[in-house]
C-alpha positions in Angstrom: -33.3 -66.6 -54.5 -36.9 -66.8 -53.2 -38.2 -63.9 -55.3 -37.1 -65.7 -58.4 -39.0 -69.0 -57.7 -42.3 -67.7 -59.0 -43.2 -67.6 -62.7 -46.2 -66.5 -64.8 -48.4 -69.2 -66.2 -47.1 -70.2 -69.7 -50.3 -68.9 -71.4 -49.7 -65.4 -70.0 -46.1 -65.1 -71.2 -45.1 -63.5 -74.5 -44.1 -66.1 -77.2 -41.2 -65.3 -79.6 -43.3 -66.1 -82.6 -45.9 -63.5 -81.7 -43.4 -60.6 -82.0 -41.4 -59.0 -84.8 -38.3 -58.6 -82.8 -35.8 -60.8 -80.8 -37.9 -61.3 -77.7 -35.2 -62.9 -75.6 -32.6 -60.3 -76.4 -35.0 -57.6 -75.3 -35.8 -59.4 -72.1 -32.1 -59.8 -71.4 -31.8 -56.0 -71.1 -33.8 -56.1 -67.9 -31.8 -56.6 -64.7 -32.7 -57.3 -61.1 -32.0 -54.4 -58.8 -31.5 -54.7 -55.1 -30.9 -51.6 -53.0 -30.0 -51.2 -49.3 -30.9 -47.9 -47.5 -29.7 -46.8 -44.1 -32.1 -47.2 -41.2 -32.0 -43.4 -40.5 -32.7 -42.3 -44.2 -35.6 -39.9 -44.7 -37.5 -42.3 -47.0 -36.8 -45.5 -44.9 -40.1 -45.4 -42.9 -42.2 -45.2 -46.1 -40.2 -47.1 -48.7 -38.2 -49.5 -46.5 -34.5 -50.2 -46.1 -34.4 -53.1 -48.5 -35.8 -52.5 -52.0 -36.0 -55.0 -54.8 -37.1 -54.2 -58.3 -35.9 -54.0 -61.9 -33.8 -51.8 -64.1 -33.2 -51.7 -67.9 -29.9 -51.3 -69.7 -30.3 -48.3 -72.1 -26.7 -47.5 -73.2 -23.7 -49.5 -74.4 -21.8 -48.4 -71.3 -24.3 -50.3 -69.2 -26.3 -47.3 -67.9 -29.4 -48.7 -66.1 -32.7 -46.8 -66.1 -35.1 -47.6 -63.2 -37.8 -46.0 -61.2 -36.3 -43.6 -58.7 -38.0 -44.8 -55.5 -35.9 -48.0 -55.6 -32.6 -46.1 -55.4 -33.5 -43.0 -53.3 -30.9 -42.7 -50.5 -29.4 -46.1 -51.4 -26.0 -46.9 -49.8 -25.6 -50.2 -51.7 -26.9 -51.4 -55.1 -26.5 -54.8 -56.7 -27.5 -55.5 -60.3 -28.1 -59.1 -61.5 -28.4 -60.1 -65.2 -30.6 -63.0 -66.6 -27.4 -65.0 -66.9 -26.7 -64.6 -63.1 -23.9 -62.1 -63.4 -23.9 -59.8 -60.4 -22.3 -56.3 -60.4 -22.4 -53.4 -57.9 -24.0 -50.2 -59.0 -23.8 -46.5 -58.1 -27.0 -44.3 -58.0 -26.2 -41.4 -60.3 -29.4 -39.5 -60.3 -33.1 -39.4 -59.3 -35.4 -37.0 -61.1 -38.4 -36.3 -58.9 -40.3 -34.7 -61.8 -40.4 -37.8 -64.0 -39.7 -40.4 -61.3 -36.7 -41.9 -63.3 -33.6 -43.1 -61.6 -30.2 -43.8 -63.2 -27.6 -46.4 -62.0 -24.1 -46.8 -63.3 -22.8 -50.4 -63.0 -19.4 -50.6 -61.4 -18.3 -53.4 -63.7 -19.3 -55.0 -67.0 -22.8 -56.4 -67.1 -22.3 -58.1 -70.4 -25.8 -57.1 -71.5 -26.8 -55.4 -74.7 -28.8 -52.1 -74.4 -32.4 -52.0 -75.6 -33.3 -49.2 -78.0 -35.6 -46.4 -76.8 -38.8 -45.8 -78.6 -41.7 -43.3 -78.1 -45.0 -43.4 -76.4 -46.6 -41.8 -79.5 -46.1 -45.1 -81.4 -48.3 -47.1 -79.0 -52.0 -46.9 -79.1 -54.6 -47.7 -76.5 -55.6 -51.3 -76.9 -52.2 -52.3 -78.3 -50.5 -55.5 -77.0 -47.1 -54.9 -75.3 -44.6 -56.8 -73.2 -44.1 -55.8 -69.6 -40.9 -57.5 -68.3 -39.0 -57.9 -65.1 -35.7 -59.6 -64.6 -35.8 -63.4 -65.3 -36.6 -63.8 -69.0 -39.9 -65.1 -70.4 -41.0 -66.6 -67.0 -41.1 -63.1 -65.6 -42.6 -61.4 -68.7 -46.2 -60.7 -69.3 -48.2 -60.1 -72.4 -50.2 -57.1 -71.6 -52.5 -54.5 -73.1 -52.4 -50.7 -72.8 -55.9 -49.8 -71.6 -55.2 -46.1 -71.0 -52.8 -43.2 -71.7 -53.7 -40.3 -69.5 -52.7 -37.9 -66.7 -51.5 -39.3 -63.4 -51.2 -37.6 -60.0 -49.5 -39.1 -57.0 -49.9 -38.3 -53.3 -46.2 -37.7 -53.0 -46.5 -34.4 -55.0 -46.1 -35.9 -58.4 -47.9 -35.3 -61.7 -47.4 -36.8 -65.2 -49.3 -35.2 -68.1 -49.6 -38.6 -69.7 -48.7 -42.1 -68.3 -49.2 -45.6 -69.6 -51.7 -48.0 -67.9 -51.5 -51.7 -68.6 -53.3 -54.9 -67.6 -53.2 -57.6 -66.4 -51.6 -56.2 -63.3 -48.6 -57.3 -61.3 -47.7 -56.0 -57.9 -43.9 -55.8 -58.4 -43.3 -54.0 -61.6 -41.1 -51.3 -60.1 -38.5 -50.5 -62.8 -39.8 -53.1 -65.2 -39.6 -52.6 -69.0 -42.6 -51.7 -71.2 -41.6 -53.1 -74.6 -43.6 -52.1 -77.7 -44.4 -54.1 -80.7 -41.1 -53.3 -82.5 -38.9 -54.2 -79.5 -38.3 -50.7 -78.3 -38.4 -49.5 -74.7 -41.6 -47.4 -74.3 -41.7 -47.0 -70.5 -40.6 -47.9 -67.0 -42.9 -49.6 -64.4 -43.9 -47.5 -61.4 -46.8 -48.8 -59.3 -50.0 -50.8 -59.0 -53.2 -48.8 -59.5 -56.9 -49.4 -59.3 -59.2 -47.9 -62.0 -62.9 -47.4 -61.3 -65.0 -48.6 -64.3 -68.7 -49.0 -64.9 -68.4 -52.7 -64.4 -66.3 -52.4 -61.2 -62.7 -51.9 -60.3 -59.8 -52.8 -62.7 -56.3 -53.3 -61.3 -53.5 -52.2 -63.6 -50.0 -50.8 -63.6 -48.9 -47.3 -64.2 -45.7 -46.9 -66.2 -43.7 -43.7 -67.0 -43.3 -43.0 -70.7 -39.7 -43.1 -72.0 -40.2 -39.9 -73.9 -39.7 -38.0 -70.6 -36.1 -39.2 -70.3 -34.4 -37.5 -73.2 -35.0 -33.8 -72.1 -33.4 -34.5 -68.7 -30.9 -37.3 -69.3 -27.8 -35.2 -70.0 -28.3 -33.0 -66.9 -29.1 -35.9 -64.7 -25.8 -37.5 -65.7 -23.8 -34.3 -65.1 -25.5 -33.0 -61.9 -27.5 -35.9 -60.4 -30.7 -33.9 -60.9 -33.0 -32.7 -63.7 -32.5 -29.3 -65.3 -34.3 -26.2 -64.1 -35.6 -25.1 -60.7 -37.1 -27.9 -58.5 -40.7 -27.8 -57.6 -41.6 -26.4 -54.2 -42.2 -29.3 -51.8 -44.7 -29.4 -48.9 -44.2 -32.8 -47.4 -47.9 -33.2 -47.4 -49.1 -36.6 -48.6 -52.6 -36.0 -50.1 -55.1 -38.2 -51.7 -58.3 -37.6 -53.7 -61.0 -39.4 -51.8 -64.7 -39.0 -52.8 -63.8 -35.8 -54.6 -62.2 -34.4 -51.5 -58.5 -33.7 -51.1 -57.5 -35.3 -47.8 -54.1 -35.1 -46.1 -53.2 -38.7 -45.5 -49.7 -38.3 -44.1 -47.1 -35.7 -43.1 -43.4 -35.9 -43.7 -41.7 -35.3 -40.3 -39.9 -32.0 -40.2 -41.2 -30.9 -43.6 -43.0 -27.7 -44.4 -46.5 -29.0 -43.7 -45.4 -30.5 -40.4 -43.8 -27.2 -39.4 -46.9 -25.2 -40.3 -49.2 -27.4 -38.3 -51.0 -29.2 -41.0 -52.6 -32.4 -39.6 -53.5 -35.8 -41.0 -57.2 -35.7 -41.9 -57.3 -32.1 -42.9 -59.2 -31.3 -46.1 -57.5 -29.0 -48.6 -60.0 -26.6 -50.1 -57.9 -23.7 -51.5 -54.4 -22.9 -52.6 -53.6 -19.1 -52.6 -57.3 -18.5 -52.7 -58.1 -20.9 -55.5 -60.0 -24.1 -55.3 -58.1 -27.1 -56.7 -60.0 -29.3 -59.1 -58.5 -32.6 -58.1 -55.0 -33.8 -57.0 -53.1 -32.9 -60.2 -54.5 -29.4 -60.1 -53.6 -29.1 -56.4 -49.9 -29.7 -57.1 -49.9 -27.5 -60.2 -51.4 -24.6 -58.2 -48.7 -25.1 -55.6 -45.9 -25.3 -58.2 -47.2 -22.1 -59.8 -46.3 -20.1 -56.7 -42.5 -20.5 -57.3 -39.7 -22.8 -56.2 -38.3 -23.9 -52.9 -38.7 -21.0 -50.4 -42.0 -19.9 -51.8 -44.9 -19.2 -49.4 -47.9 -21.5 -50.1 -51.1 -20.3 -48.4 -53.6 -23.2 -47.8 -57.1 -23.1 -46.7 -58.0 -26.3 -44.8 -61.1 -27.8 -43.1 -60.4 -29.5 -39.8 -63.3 -31.0 -37.8 -65.8 -28.8 -39.7 -63.8 -25.6 -39.0 -61.8 -23.6 -41.6 -58.2 -23.2 -40.8 -55.6 -21.3 -42.8 -51.9 -22.1 -42.9 -49.0 -20.7 -44.8 -46.3 -23.2 -45.7 -42.7 -22.2 -46.6 -42.0 -24.7 -49.4 -38.7 -26.6 -49.3 -36.5 -28.5 -51.8 -37.2 -32.2 -51.2 -33.7 -33.1 -52.2 -32.4 -31.3 -49.1 -34.0 -34.0 -46.9 -32.4 -36.9 -48.7 -29.1 -38.6 -48.2 -26.6 -38.1 -51.0 -24.9 -41.1 -52.5 -21.2 -41.7 -51.7 -18.8 -43.6 -53.9 -16.7 -45.9 -51.7 
């Protein structure tokens, strides 16, 4: 398989003698995840119809934890172990709040589960292992250079996320393994950090601590507990301290209300948001799906006001079917 032909240089890989746990056993908990998505799926234009990443076996029954964008609206999932065993998978749940996704193998993977740890045990500056499927050749000795808030343009906020370097562009669903061999987080995306000396590329990973409060409900209902956040379908970025609408979800609340790409968001319900995370929190404070969200926008140097009727993003997504 072409994507498995690459390998990290030997000097960048973790060495068993450098760690106080069975490195190879921990790496074997990481599986390759391939997902196929229908051409007419809501997320297909943005995320594609063929998605490849990783997942981590977290329970003795083979339950796989991954990052949710890999399996959103998936019609077919295949899981491959480091020993080459291939098993189909079923997408049980995707929690939009944390970004976690769960996949149940439809056969025995023959892989031992990795134990789950806590982000609190990992300090900034600590060495960790970030691992994709493929054993040591696809594992990287990395350093946690930050633990802080993260906000995403897709209406997503984490109070605290991991940031590691060196960076790798395909760490979706990868395992963040701490110094004692526990799973500390799941890989999400590549980021760029502005530093005094320039720009540092790194990876953002979702802390494993966020899973326990939502796991049981995800397994039972396919969703996280509680009322979902109101969703606007308004992809917004923080550029030069301005909140700029960079994309619009077709048919979503922002599209229906006439919000345009290039609009600047300057107020939510009369309050100025202090950055992207604050924008989403101010929107979420107005209620759940169905809430009215008044926005003040600047378009071509003119102020425009729009009221969006928030939706439930899940209503726009295809639901998985077990064949």
